[in-house]
C-alpha positions as CSV (number, residue, x, y, z in Angstrom):
1,M,8.9,-2.0,10.6
2,L,5.4,-0.9,11.5
3,V,2.5,-1.1,9.1
4,T,0.5,2.0,9.7
5,K,-3.3,2.1,10.1
6,E,-3.4,4.1,6.9
7,T,-1.6,1.4,5.0
8,D,-3.8,-1.3,6.5
9,Y,-6.9,0.6,5.4
10,A,-5.4,1.2,1.9
11,V,-4.8,-2.5,1.5
12,R,-8.4,-3.3,2.7
13,C,-9.8,-0.7,0.2
14,V,-7.8,-2.2,-2.7
15,V,-8.7,-5.8,-1.8
16,Y,-12.4,-4.8,-1.7
17,L,-12.2,-3.2,-5.1
18,A,-10.2,-6.2,-6.5
19,R,-13.0,-8.6,-5.6
20,E,-14.9,-7.5,-8.7
21,R,-12.6,-6.1,-11.3
22,N,-15.0,-3.5,-12.7
23,L,-16.7,-2.7,-9.4
24,V,-17.3,1.0,-8.8
25,A,-17.8,1.6,-5.1
26,S,-18.4,4.7,-3.1
27,V,-16.2,5.7,-0.1
28,T,-19.2,5.1,2.1
29,E,-19.7,1.5,0.7
30,I,-16.0,0.6,1.0
31,A,-15.8,2.2,4.5
32,Q,-18.8,0.2,5.7
33,Q,-17.8,-3.1,4.2
34,M,-14.2,-2.9,5.3
35,R,-14.7,-1.2,8.6
36,I,-12.7,1.9,7.8
37,P,-13.4,5.4,9.1
38,R,-15.1,7.2,6.1
39,T,-13.2,10.5,6.5
40,F,-9.9,8.6,6.7
41,L,-10.7,6.5,3.7
42,A,-11.5,9.6,1.6
43,K,-7.9,10.8,2.2
44,I,-6.5,7.3,1.4
45,T,-8.3,7.1,-1.9
46,Q,-6.8,10.4,-3.0
47,R,-3.3,9.0,-2.4
48,L,-4.2,5.8,-4.2
49,M,-5.4,7.9,-7.1
50,R,-2.1,9.9,-7.2
51,E,-0.2,6.6,-7.4
52,N,-2.5,5.3,-10.3
53,I,-3.8,2.4,-8.3
54,V,-7.5,3.5,-8.2
55,E,-9.5,5.9,-10.3
56,S,-12.4,8.1,-9.5
57,V,-15.6,7.6,-11.5
58,R,-18.0,10.6,-11.6
59,G,-21.7,10.5,-11.8
60,I,-24.7,9.3,-10.0
61,N,-23.2,5.8,-9.6
62,G,-19.7,7.1,-9.2
63,G,-17.1,6.1,-6.8
64,F,-13.7,4.4,-7.1
65,R,-12.5,1.5,-9.2
66,L,-9.3,-0.4,-9.2
67,L,-7.2,0.9,-12.0
68,K,-4.5,-1.8,-12.0
69,N,-5.0,-5.5,-12.7
70,P,-5.1,-7.2,-9.3
71,E,-3.0,-10.0,-10.5
72,Q,-0.2,-7.5,-11.4
73,L,-0.6,-5.2,-8.4
74,S,1.6,-6.2,-5.5
75,L,1.1,-5.6,-1.8
76,L,4.4,-3.8,-2.0
77,E,3.0,-1.2,-4.5
78,V,0.1,-0.4,-2.2
79,F,2.4,-0.3,0.9
80,T,4.9,2.1,-0.9
81,A,2.1,4.3,-2.2
82,I,1.1,5.0,1.3
83,Q,4.2,4.5,3.5
84,G,7.1,4.7,1.1
85,I,10.0,2.3,1.4
86,A,9.8,-0.2,4.1
87,P,12.4,1.1,6.6
88,V,13.8,-1.1,9.3
89,S,16.5,1.4,10.1
90,Q,17.2,4.6,8.3
91,C,20.6,3.4,7.3
92,A,19.1,0.4,5.5
93,V,17.3,2.8,3.2
94,D,20.2,5.2,2.7
95,K,23.6,4.5,4.2
96,R,24.6,8.1,3.8
97,K,22.2,8.9,6.7
98,C,24.6,7.1,9.1
99,A,28.2,7.9,9.5
100,M,28.9,4.3,10.8
101,S,27.2,2.2,8.1
102,S,30.5,1.4,6.3
103,H,32.0,-0.2,9.5
104,C,28.8,-1.1,11.4
105,G,28.3,-4.8,12.0
106,V,24.4,-4.4,12.2
107,H,24.1,-2.4,8.9
108,P,24.1,-5.5,6.7
109,V,21.5,-7.2,8.9
110,W,19.1,-4.2,8.7
111,T,19.6,-4.0,4.9
112,K,18.9,-7.8,4.5
113,I,15.8,-7.5,6.6
114,R,14.5,-4.6,4.6
115,Q,15.2,-6.5,1.3
116,E,13.4,-9.6,2.7
117,I,10.3,-7.5,3.7
118,E,10.1,-5.9,0.3
119,H,10.6,-9.2,-1.4
120,R,7.7,-10.8,0.6
121,L,5.4,-7.8,0.0
122,A,6.2,-8.0,-3.7
123,A,5.5,-11.7,-3.9
124,H,1.8,-11.2,-2.9
125,S,-0.5,-9.9,-5.6
126,I,-3.7,-8.2,-4.5
127,S,-5.7,-11.0,-6.3
128,S,-4.1,-13.5,-3.9
129,L,-5.6,-11.6,-1.0
130,T,-9.2,-11.6,-2.2
């Protein structure tokens, strides 16, 4: 499993916003503080908004604010908001994608690894990363 740059940047953004629960920060501020390309971050914040992880605040002091409680927001939620399910092998996500999954010796290994990854990501709240 590969964590994409986009996911890494999304996690950095959410961690930054979680440091102060009611912080409203501009894309420019987050980008500078967390060393994320500004244009890339603008796209990421839109995806995080669609997943109800952050919200946009309009106005002169506008920007983005964490919508979810960082103690209740898991690393898995941010990961799946950007990348979807953590695939190790396509058959570990959907065994119908592989004609051999019912009699393949490695299929249960891929499935177990995917489950372990998801369990570990779910075990870390965003507040534990700040």
